[in-house]
KEBA-432215 format. One record per residue (C-alpha): x, y, z; residue number from 1; residue in three letters. Coordinates in steps of 0.25 Angstrom, whole numbers. Layout:
KEBA-432215
+-------+-------+-------+-----+--------+
:  east : north :    up : num : residu :
+-------+-------+-------+-----+--------+
:     X :     Y :     Z : NUM :    ALA :
...
+-------+-------+-------+-----+--------+
***
This chain:
KEBA-432215
+-------+-------+-------+-----+--------+
:  east : north :    up : num : residu :
+-------+-------+-------+-----+--------+
:   955 :   534 :   546 :   1 :    MET :
:   950 :   545 :   556 :   2 :    ARG :
:   954 :   544 :   570 :   3 :    ALA :
:   939 :   543 :   574 :   4 :    SER :
:   938 :   530 :   565 :   5 :    VAL :
:   950 :   524 :   571 :   6 :    ALA :
:   945 :   526 :   586 :   7 :    TRP :
:   931 :   521 :   582 :   8 :    THR :
:   938 :   508 :   576 :   9 :    LEU :
:   946 :   506 :   589 :  10 :    LEU :
:   933 :   508 :   597 :  11 :    GLY :
:   926 :   497 :   588 :  12 :    ILE :
:   938 :   488 :   589 :  13 :    GLY :
:   939 :   489 :   604 :  14 :    LEU :
:   924 :   487 :   606 :  15 :    PHE :
:   924 :   475 :   597 :  16 :    GLY :
:   936 :   468 :   604 :  17 :    VAL :
:   930 :   472 :   618 :  18 :    SER :
:   916 :   466 :   615 :  19 :    SER :
:   921 :   452 :   612 :  20 :    ALA :
:   921 :   447 :   627 :  21 :    GLY :
:   906 :   451 :   629 :  22 :    ALA :
:   901 :   445 :   616 :  23 :    VAL :
:   908 :   432 :   620 :  24 :    LEU :
:   901 :   432 :   633 :  25 :    LEU :
:   888 :   432 :   626 :  26 :    THR :
:   891 :   418 :   621 :  27 :    MET :
:   890 :   412 :   635 :  28 :    ASP :
:   885 :   399 :   630 :  29 :    ASP :
:   898 :   396 :   621 :  30 :    VAL :
:   911 :   391 :   628 :  31 :    PRO :
:   923 :   400 :   627 :  32 :    PRO :
:   931 :   393 :   617 :  33 :    ILE :
:   920 :   391 :   607 :  34 :    HIS :
:   917 :   406 :   608 :  35 :    LYS :
:   932 :   409 :   605 :  36 :    ALA :
:   932 :   399 :   593 :  37 :    ALA :
:   919 :   406 :   588 :  38 :    TRP :
:   925 :   420 :   588 :  39 :    ARG :
:   937 :   416 :   581 :  40 :    LEU :
:   930 :   407 :   571 :  41 :    GLN :
:   921 :   419 :   567 :  42 :    ALA :
:   933 :   429 :   567 :  43 :    THR :
:   940 :   419 :   557 :  44 :    THR :
:   928 :   419 :   548 :  45 :    LEU :
:   927 :   434 :   548 :  46 :    LEU :
:   942 :   436 :   545 :  47 :    LEU :
:   942 :   427 :   533 :  48 :    MET :
:   936 :   437 :   523 :  49 :    PRO :
:   946 :   448 :   528 :  50 :    PHE :
:   958 :   439 :   527 :  51 :    ALA :
:   954 :   436 :   512 :  52 :    ILE :
:   952 :   451 :   508 :  53 :    VAL :
:   965 :   454 :   515 :  54 :    GLU :
:   973 :   443 :   508 :  55 :    ARG :
:   969 :   449 :   495 :  56 :    LYS :
:   974 :   463 :   499 :  57 :    ARG :
:   987 :   459 :   506 :  58 :    THR :
:  1000 :   452 :   502 :  59 :    GLN :
:  1001 :   437 :   502 :  60 :    LYS :
:  1013 :   438 :   512 :  61 :    GLU :
:  1003 :   443 :   523 :  62 :    GLU :
:   994 :   431 :   521 :  63 :    HIS :
:  1005 :   421 :   521 :  64 :    ARG :
:  1004 :   410 :   532 :  65 :    PHE :
:  1016 :   402 :   529 :  66 :    SER :
:  1026 :   403 :   540 :  67 :    GLY :
:  1015 :   409 :   549 :  68 :    ARG :
:  1007 :   397 :   553 :  69 :    GLU :
:  1013 :   395 :   567 :  70 :    VAL :
:  1012 :   409 :   572 :  71 :    PRO :
:   998 :   410 :   566 :  72 :    LEU :
:   994 :   398 :   573 :  73 :    PHE :
:  1000 :   402 :   586 :  74 :    VAL :
:   993 :   416 :   585 :  75 :    SER :
:   980 :   409 :   582 :  76 :    GLY :
:   982 :   400 :   594 :  77 :    THR :
:   984 :   412 :   603 :  78 :    PHE :
:   972 :   419 :   598 :  79 :    LEU :
:   964 :   407 :   600 :  80 :    ALA :
:   969 :   406 :   615 :  81 :    ALA :
:   966 :   421 :   617 :  82 :    HIS :
:   951 :   419 :   613 :  83 :    PHE :
:   949 :   406 :   619 :  84 :    GLY :
:   955 :   411 :   633 :  85 :    LEU :
:   949 :   424 :   633 :  86 :    TRP :
:   935 :   419 :   629 :  87 :    ILE :
:   936 :   408 :   639 :  88 :    ALA :
:   939 :   419 :   650 :  89 :    SER :
:   926 :   426 :   647 :  90 :    LEU :
:   919 :   414 :   653 :  91 :    ASP :
:   928 :   413 :   665 :  92 :    MET :
:   929 :   428 :   670 :  93 :    THR :
:   922 :   441 :   668 :  94 :    SER :
:   923 :   448 :   654 :  95 :    LEU :
:   931 :   460 :   660 :  96 :    THR :
:   941 :   451 :   667 :  97 :    HIS :
:   942 :   443 :   654 :  98 :    SER :
:   944 :   456 :   645 :  99 :    LEU :
:   954 :   462 :   655 : 100 :    LEU :
:   963 :   449 :   655 : 101 :    PHE :
:   962 :   446 :   641 : 102 :    VAL :
:   967 :   460 :   637 : 103 :    THR :
:   979 :   459 :   646 : 104 :    SER :
:   988 :   455 :   636 : 105 :    HIS :
:   997 :   468 :   636 : 106 :    PRO :
:  1001 :   463 :   650 : 107 :    PHE :
:  1005 :   449 :   644 : 108 :    LEU :
:  1012 :   456 :   633 : 109 :    ILE :
:  1021 :   464 :   643 : 110 :    LEU :
:  1023 :   451 :   651 : 111 :    PHE :
:  1028 :   444 :   639 : 112 :    GLY :
:  1038 :   456 :   636 : 113 :    MET :
:  1043 :   455 :   650 : 114 :    PHE :
:  1046 :   440 :   649 : 115 :    LEU :
:  1053 :   443 :   636 : 116 :    LEU :
:  1061 :   454 :   643 : 117 :    ARG :
:  1056 :   466 :   634 : 118 :    HIS :
:  1056 :   479 :   641 : 119 :    PRO :
:  1043 :   483 :   648 : 120 :    VAL :
:  1040 :   498 :   651 : 121 :    GLY :
:  1035 :   504 :   664 : 122 :    SER :
:  1021 :   506 :   658 : 123 :    LYS :
:  1020 :   492 :   655 : 124 :    ALA :
:  1024 :   488 :   669 : 125 :    ILE :
:  1014 :   497 :   675 : 126 :    ALA :
:  1004 :   491 :   666 : 127 :    GLY :
:  1007 :   477 :   670 : 128 :    VAL :
:  1006 :   481 :   685 : 129 :    VAL :
:   993 :   488 :   683 : 130 :    ALA :
:   987 :   477 :   675 : 131 :    GLY :
:   992 :   467 :   685 : 132 :    GLY :
:   985 :   474 :   697 : 133 :    ILE :
:   973 :   476 :   688 : 134 :    GLY :
:   972 :   461 :   685 : 135 :    ALA :
:   974 :   458 :   700 : 136 :    ILE :
:   963 :   468 :   704 : 137 :    LEU :
:   953 :   461 :   694 : 138 :    THR :
:   954 :   448 :   702 : 139 :    THR :
:   947 :   455 :   713 : 140 :    ARG :
:   934 :   453 :   705 : 141 :    ASP :
:   937 :   438 :   702 : 142 :    LEU :
:   925 :   429 :   705 : 143 :    SER :
:   922 :   414 :   705 : 144 :    SER :
:   907 :   417 :   702 : 145 :    THR :
:   907 :   419 :   687 : 146 :    GLY :
:   915 :   433 :   686 : 147 :    GLY :
:   929 :   436 :   684 : 148 :    ALA :
:   939 :   424 :   687 : 149 :    THR :
:   954 :   422 :   688 : 150 :    LEU :
:   953 :   411 :   678 : 151 :    THR :
:   946 :   418 :   668 : 152 :    GLY :
:   955 :   430 :   669 : 153 :    ASP :
:   967 :   421 :   667 : 154 :    LEU :
:   961 :   415 :   655 : 155 :    VAL :
:   959 :   429 :   649 : 156 :    ALA :
:   973 :   432 :   652 : 157 :    LEU :
:   977 :   420 :   645 : 158 :    ALA :
:   969 :   425 :   633 : 159 :    GLY :
:   977 :   438 :   634 : 160 :    ALA :
:   990 :   430 :   634 : 161 :    ALA :
:   986 :   423 :   621 : 162 :    ALA :
:   983 :   436 :   614 : 163 :    ILE :
:   997 :   440 :   617 : 164 :    VAL :
:  1002 :   428 :   609 : 165 :    GLY :
:   992 :   431 :   598 : 166 :    TYR :
:   996 :   446 :   597 : 167 :    LEU :
:  1011 :   443 :   597 : 168 :    ALA :
:  1010 :   433 :   585 : 169 :    ILE :
:  1000 :   441 :   578 : 170 :    GLY :
:  1010 :   454 :   579 : 171 :    ARG :
:  1021 :   446 :   572 : 172 :    SER :
:  1012 :   439 :   561 : 173 :    LEU :
:  1004 :   452 :   558 : 174 :    ARG :
:  1017 :   459 :   553 : 175 :    GLN :
:  1017 :   450 :   541 : 176 :    ASP :
:  1002 :   446 :   540 : 177 :    MET :
:   990 :   454 :   536 : 178 :    SER :
:   979 :   455 :   546 : 179 :    LEU :
:   969 :   445 :   542 : 180 :    PHE :
:   979 :   435 :   537 : 181 :    ALA :
:   984 :   435 :   551 : 182 :    TYR :
:   970 :   436 :   558 : 183 :    ALA :
:   963 :   425 :   550 : 184 :    LEU :
:   972 :   413 :   552 : 185 :    PRO :
:   975 :   416 :   567 : 186 :    VAL :
:   960 :   418 :   570 : 187 :    THR :
:   957 :   406 :   562 : 188 :    GLY :
:   967 :   398 :   570 : 189 :    ILE :
:   962 :   403 :   583 : 190 :    ALA :
:   948 :   400 :   579 : 191 :    ALA :
:   951 :   385 :   575 : 192 :    LEU :
:   959 :   383 :   588 : 193 :    GLN :
:   948 :   388 :   596 : 194 :    LEU :
:   938 :   380 :   589 : 195 :    THR :
:   946 :   367 :   592 : 196 :    LEU :
:   947 :   372 :   606 : 197 :    ALA :
:   932 :   373 :   607 : 198 :    ALA :
:   930 :   359 :   601 : 199 :    LEU :
:   939 :   353 :   611 : 200 :    PHE :
:   938 :   361 :   624 : 201 :    LEU :
:   923 :   364 :   623 : 202 :    GLU :
:   918 :   352 :   616 : 203 :    PRO :
:   904 :   352 :   623 : 204 :    SER :
:   901 :   366 :   619 : 205 :    ALA :
:   888 :   367 :   612 : 206 :    SER :
:   891 :   380 :   605 : 207 :    ALA :
:   898 :   373 :   593 : 208 :    GLY :
:   912 :   376 :   587 : 209 :    LEU :
:   905 :   385 :   577 : 210 :    PHE :
:   893 :   388 :   585 : 211 :    GLY :
:   894 :   403 :   583 : 212 :    TRP :
:   889 :   402 :   569 : 213 :    LEU :
:   875 :   399 :   575 : 214 :    GLY :
:   865 :   410 :   578 : 215 :    PRO :
:   868 :   410 :   593 : 216 :    GLY :
:   882 :   416 :   593 : 217 :    HIS :
:   885 :   420 :   579 : 218 :    ILE :
:   883 :   435 :   581 : 219 :    LEU :
:   892 :   435 :   594 : 220 :    ALA :
:   903 :   428 :   587 : 221 :    VAL :
:   901 :   436 :   574 : 222 :    ALA :
:   903 :   449 :   583 : 223 :    TYR :
:   915 :   443 :   590 : 224 :    LEU :
:   922 :   440 :   576 : 225 :    ALA :
:   918 :   453 :   570 : 226 :    PHE :
:   918 :   463 :   581 : 227 :    GLY :
:   929 :   460 :   591 : 228 :    PRO :
:   936 :   451 :   581 : 229 :    GLY :
:   936 :   458 :   567 : 230 :    LEU :
:   931 :   472 :   569 : 231 :    LEU :
:   937 :   474 :   583 : 232 :    GLY :
:   951 :   471 :   579 : 233 :    HIS :
:   950 :   477 :   565 : 234 :    THR :
:   945 :   490 :   570 : 235 :    ALA :
:   956 :   490 :   580 : 236 :    ILE :
:   966 :   487 :   569 : 237 :    ASN :
:   960 :   498 :   561 : 238 :    GLY :
:   961 :   508 :   572 : 239 :    ALA :
:   976 :   505 :   574 : 240 :    MET :
:   980 :   512 :   561 : 241 :    ARG :
:   975 :   525 :   567 : 242 :    HIS :
:   976 :   524 :   582 : 243 :    ILE :
:   989 :   521 :   590 : 244 :    GLN :
:   990 :   506 :   594 : 245 :    PRO :
:   993 :   510 :   608 : 246 :    LEU :
:   979 :   517 :   609 : 247 :    ILE :
:   972 :   505 :   603 : 248 :    ILE :
:   980 :   495 :   612 : 249 :    SER :
:   976 :   504 :   624 : 250 :    VAL :
:   961 :   504 :   619 : 251 :    ALA :
:   961 :   489 :   618 : 252 :    LEU :
:   964 :   488 :   633 : 253 :    THR :
:   950 :   493 :   636 : 254 :    PHE :
:   944 :   480 :   630 : 255 :    GLU :
:   940 :   475 :   644 : 256 :    PRO :
:   933 :   487 :   648 : 257 :    ILE :
:   925 :   488 :   635 : 258 :    ILE :
:   923 :   473 :   635 : 259 :    GLY :
:   917 :   473 :   649 : 260 :    SER :
:   908 :   485 :   646 : 261 :    ILE :
:   903 :   477 :   633 : 262 :    VAL :
:   901 :   464 :   641 : 263 :    GLY :
:   893 :   472 :   652 : 264 :    TRP :
:   884 :   479 :   642 : 265 :    MET :
:   882 :   465 :   635 : 266 :    MET :
:   878 :   459 :   649 : 267 :    GLY :
:   889 :   448 :   648 : 268 :    VAL :
:   898 :   455 :   659 : 269 :    SER :
:   897 :   461 :   672 : 270 :    GLU :
:   903 :   474 :   677 : 271 :    ILE :
:   917 :   471 :   682 : 272 :    PRO :
:   920 :   472 :   696 : 273 :    GLY :
:   928 :   484 :   702 : 274 :    ARG :
:   941 :   476 :   703 : 275 :    TRP :
:   940 :   471 :   689 : 276 :    THR :
:   938 :   486 :   684 : 277 :    VAL :
:   949 :   491 :   693 : 278 :    ALA :
:   959 :   480 :   689 : 279 :    GLY :
:   954 :   480 :   674 : 280 :    GLY :
:   957 :   495 :   673 : 281 :    LEU :
:   971 :   492 :   679 : 282 :    LEU :
:   973 :   481 :   669 : 283 :    MET :
:   969 :   490 :   657 : 284 :    ILE :
:   978 :   501 :   662 : 285 :    THR :
:   989 :   492 :   663 : 286 :    GLY :
:   987 :   486 :   649 : 287 :    ALA :
:   987 :   500 :   644 : 288 :    ILE :
:  1000 :   503 :   650 : 289 :    LEU :
:  1006 :   490 :   645 : 290 :    VAL :
:  1001 :   493 :   631 : 291 :    ILE :
:  1007 :   508 :   631 : 292 :    ILE :
:  1020 :   503 :   636 : 293 :    ASP :
:  1021 :   492 :   625 : 294 :    LEU :
:  1017 :   502 :   614 : 295 :    GLU :
:  1027 :   512 :   618 : 296 :    GLN :
:  1038 :   501 :   619 : 297 :    SER :
:  1033 :   496 :   605 : 298 :    LYS :
:  1035 :   511 :   599 : 299 :    SER :
:  1049 :   512 :   605 : 300 :    VAL :
:  1053 :   499 :   599 : 301 :    ASP :
:  1048 :   502 :   585 : 302 :    GLU :
:  1057 :   509 :   576 : 303 :    PRO :
:  1053 :   523 :   572 : 304 :    SER :
+-------+-------+-------+-----+--------+
***
């Protein structure tokens, strides 16, 4: 693969995952847990044929579920919590704030390392300080009149914490499982949990548990499943073979910027305030410093 193709894949993947928030906001007549359930229902259906083809081409051991049921279930639970909390935050705070806080998981990973008494480098410490100052600055734009809110920001942050659990378990399971053998059951479990949550937590919703199959929302949900869901992550995984993981991780920190621009162009998000811009740039800079430190620590720990 040529370098230009790899960079194109990264651009496609980054745009795909960044556009999800704006598309979700277009479905303003659907409650958040229903939207989360719909997205993962559609993604599960989309993953099925790929899992079938992959099963025929890979070893049976990579598709074995025996002994992996509990971690697969827990991983699916974390994934359900991530989407449920993040999509709920979109209704509670601004798009930019939601994206800034839901992508702040590098800070949470570092906090976990600190609690476990793992060594933390100077770049990571500087990154946390910058990110903390940035988060505080964004609160200057908090509003009680429908804009950014502290509650919504905290819900998005909880969504970031959930993705840390999902990534940690996934990293362990993916060492012995093929891509779709892992992705299909985990996504299916998350879809089922969110569907049940929508049934009990949003019982009065007129959207329907499978309402995305109707003409009103099928295009938006299909895009979410195929664009951000399948194509976005597949393109990023493809680019990883030819672009350093550090570069890709840093590129993904720009999701709040790209997502905010997409939201503004689609008319579902306003231009963020100056404190959000200043604080957001500090948060992104801090996240980049943390990522660089973590990647450098990883390369030192790995045998040459």
